[in-house]
N, C-alpha and C positions, 0 to 999 in steps of 0.2 A: 504493500500500500504506500502511495505517496502521502505527503502530509495533507494535501488537499482532500484526497480520498478518505483518509483517516478522520479528518475533521467533519466531512460531510456525513460519514457513517455514524460517528458519535452523536452529532447534533440531530440526526434523524432518529436515532435510538432515544435520545433525550426528549425530543419533541413529542414522541409517542407516549411519554409518561408524565410530563409536566408541561404547563403553559410556558411558552418562550416569547420574549419581546424581540422582534426582528431588529428594531433600531439599536437595542442594547447589544445584540449579537454582532451587528456591524461595527459598533464601537469596540467591542472585544477584539474583533479581527484586526482593526487598525492598531490597537494597543499591542497586540502580539507582534506586529511588524516593527515596533519601536527599536528593540534591541534583543539580543539573545536571552537576557535574564527575564524580561517581560514575556518573551515567548515561552520560556520554561514555566512561568507562573500560570500562563493561560492554557497550557496543553498537558495537564497531567494524564489525560486519556492517551496521548501519544507516548508518554513515558511508560505507561503501564503496558503498552504494546511492545516497545523496544527493549525495555529492561530485561525481560526473561530471555530474549534471544541474544543480546549483546553481552550479557553478564550471566550466562547460564550456570557457571560454577558457583557464583555468589548467590544465585537464585535458589540453590539447594541448601542454603544455610538454615539454621533453626528458625521456627516461626514465632512471631509475636503479633499482637493486635497493633499494627503499625499506624503511624500518622498518615503515611501514604504521600500526600502532597506536602512534603516538608521542604522548606527553603528558608533562607536567612531573613526574609520579610514576614515570616510566619510566627514571630515571637513578639510579645507585647506585655503590657501591664494591665492590672485590674485591682480592685479592692476586695479583700475577703470580708466575712461577716463582722470582723472586729475593726474594720477600717484600715487594716495593714495593706501596704502596697506590695503586690505580688507580681513577679515576672515569670513568663514561661510561654509555651506554645499556646496560641490563642485561636487556632482554627483546626477543628477536628472533623471537617466535613467529609474528607475522603478516607477516614479511618477504615482499615480492613486487615484481615489476617494475611500477613506477608512475611518474608524473611527479614530478620532484623537488619541485614546488610542494606536493604533497599532504602530505608530512611537515611542511613549514614551516607550512602553514595549520593542520594539526591541532595542532601544538605551540603555535602562537599562540592558537588557539581554547581550548586547555586552560588557557593562562595567563589568558586573558580570563575564563573561567568560574571559575577560582581566585580572581580579583580580585572577582568578583561575590558569591562566598560568603564572602569575608573571609580567604582563605588567603594572599593577596598584597595589597599596598596600592599598588602602582605603577599609574599611569594606563595604560589599555590601549594607547594609542598608543606610550608609552614602552616597554612590554613588547614590542610588535611590532618597534619600531626596534632594540631590543637584540638580539633573536633574529636579525633579518635582517643587522644589522651583523656579528654574530659569524659567521654562516654565510658571508657574502661574503668577509670577511677571511681566514677559514681556508681556504676553497676556493682563493683566489688564492695563498696561501702554500704550498699543497700538503699541508696537514694537519700536525698534531702531537698525539700522544696526551696525555692528562691524567694525568701521573705526579706524585702529590702528595708524593713523598719530598723532592724538591729544589725544584720550582717550585710555583706556585699556592698560596702560603702561606695566603692568605685562604680558599681552598676547603678546605685541610687543617684550618684552625681551625674552619670551619663543621662539618666532619665530627666533629671532636673535641667540639664543643659538644653533640652528641646524647647523649653519656654513656650509651650503652646498657649495661645491666648483664648481663655474661655469665652470672652465676648464674641470673638470671631467664630469660634466653634459653633456657638448657638445661633449666630446669625446665618451661618451656612445651612444649618438644619432647617431653620425657619424659612429660608428662601427656596427650599425644595418644592417641587410641584405637588399640589394637593392630589390625593387619591380619592376619587368620588365613587368608584365602583364598590360592589359588595366585597367584604373581606371574609376569607374562609373561616368557618367556625373554629377549626383547630388553632388558627392564629389568635382569635379572640380569647380562647381558653388559656393559651400559654401566656398571653399578655396579662390576663387577669391574675395569673399566679405570680407575675413578676412586678406588678404595679404596687406602690406602697399602700394604696387603699382601693377598694372596689367602689364602683359607682361614679367615679369621676369621668367626665367626657374628655377625650383627647382628639387632637387633629391627626389624621392619617396622611402621611406623605409617601411619595414614591421616590426611591433612591437607586441610582446606578453607581456601583463602587467596585473596587478591586479589578481583577482580571479573570481569574479562573471561573468565577460564578456569574460573570456578566451574561445577561440574557435571561436569567431566572427572575421570578417575581421576588421583589424585595420591598418591604414596607417599613416605614418608621412611624411609631406612635409618639407624638410630641405632646407633653402635658405640662401646663403651667401649674405647679404645685407648691403651695406654701411659700410663695414669693420668688420662685425660681423654676427653671425648666428642668425636666427630666425626659429621657428618651429611651425607647426600647426598639430594637430593630428585629424584624422577622424576615428570615430568608428561606426560600423553598429549598428543601433537602431531598436528595435522592441517593440511592446506593452508590458506593464508590465506583469511579471509572475503572478501578481494578477489576471489579466484578464484570463490567462490560467487556474488558479486554480478555478476560479469562473465559468468557462465554457462559458465566454462571446463570443458571435458570432462575434462581431465587437467592436473594440476600437481604440483609437487614441494614437500614440506613442509620441504626442507632448504636453502632459500635462505638461512636464517639462518646456517647453517654456512659457506656461501660468503662471506657478508659478514664473518663472524668471521675468516675466513682471508685476506681480501683488502683489508679496510679499513685506514686509518691508525689503528690501534687495538691496544692491548695486550690480547690476548685473555685471558679467564679460563681458566687451565689446567684448572680443574675444571668446565668446561662442555663437554658432549658432546651432539651432536644425531645421533640414529640414525633408523632407519625407524620412525616412529610415536611416538617418545619423545624428550624432552630431559631430561638429568640435569645437575644443578648442585650446587655446595657450598652448604650453609647454615652460617653462622657469625656471631658477633656483629659482625665487621668487614665483613660483606656487608650494607650498609644504605643507605638513602636519606636525604637531608636533609629534615627536616620543614619545609615552607615556612611553616607558621604561626608558627614560632619566629623568623623573620627580622625582620619589622617594621622594615625599614630599606630605603629606596628605593635607596640606593647598592648594598647587597649584593644586593638582588633583581635590579637591573639587571645586575650582574656575573654572577650565576648564570644568568639567562636568556641573556645573551650567550654564556656558556660552553656552554649547551645548544645554541645555534645553531652554535657551533664544532664541537661533538661530532657534530651532525647532518651537517655537512660532512665530518668525518672518515670517517663511515660511507658517505656518498655517493661518496667517493673510491675506494671499491671498484669503482665503475663509471667508472674514470678516463678512458676514451675519450670519455665524454659531457661531461666537464668544460668543454671549450671552448664547446660548444653551450649549456651551462647559463649560463656567464658572459656569453655573448652575449645570451641570453634575459633575464638579470637587468638588463643595461644598457638593454634596450628597455622595461622596465616602469617605471611611475610610482613615486614615492617611497612612496606610501601603499597600494600594492596589497595588501600583507599585512594591513594594518589593516582595509581594506574587506572582504577575503575572510573574515577571522576573525570580523568582526562579523556577516556574513551567515550563516556556518556556526554561530556561537554562538546566533543567534536560532533557527535550525532545530533545534539540539539542545535548547534550552530549551523550544520548542514541543512537541517529542516527549516531553520529560521530563514536562511538565504533563499531556499526554494519558496517558502511562504511569501516572503517579501516580493520576489519576482512575480509570483502568481497574482498577488494583490495589486501590484502596479499595473499589470496587464488588464486586470478586471476593471480597475478604476479608469484606466486610459481608454 
């Protein structure tokens, strides 16, 4: 399959299961053409096709309930029930039983592509070493969540460096177009669970965001409550693209909730995954670190190591497989992650170039 054929097949499969917005899909296609990293973010379905063939030996590694669509922009912050600032993986939409190696190679490939487009400055080998060192060390110690209130001062300072303007954040949400059509009952029920009080009326907005999930229905419930705004976003959810690539006849889109509840991980209390939908809190302190702003090898290395550690925290949801994973890691060469991410990075870049040429011809 070419990348165009793969995309058409996946979107046809997707469109038979959920409602899609053609204008948002067209926007996704344009964003995919921007650079190889954006392309990676928008094409997990393609990765799920290529990975088993290109990395067949790694694909035979022990299984975990993996994140699947893991990359360096898939980490962010949220508040726990005690108001503590937590950092970790903030998107579990593509969670699926896969070899543990898949998450590591995808994370390392995303770091490599970020280096190539100038978002990171660390040498690729160093990036891979940092991710793998963090993963192995955290797996061996049994995991520890990233609570930024007391520990990880360096990471807390990185988050503060973003200086996100709350007034601008809420102005952007208020400027979103209103959604006047009926909202699915499942969404209303999840929103009811995550609102501070029942019975308050809120404005429903429509939002197009991200890359991978562009095209799906996404609503934002905006409520003026006790003198300030609060927001909840509902995004349509479907089984992982890994199930599509494997030809699985049936699967469950709620693996993410299972990982949320079983990993060594402080769960976001404002994240709920129901049948067909995921709802989460939107707020100025729910944010990710802009890699472009780092420009420091030491900080980049620490951040990628932390990403490897957090990946281990999530894989510890599959605790019974940890001894097999540690045994498998001892068997592997020191540069296996570097070599695999280089191979997958080239495949992604080749597909990106083909996609960009095809899109240019279509637009022309």
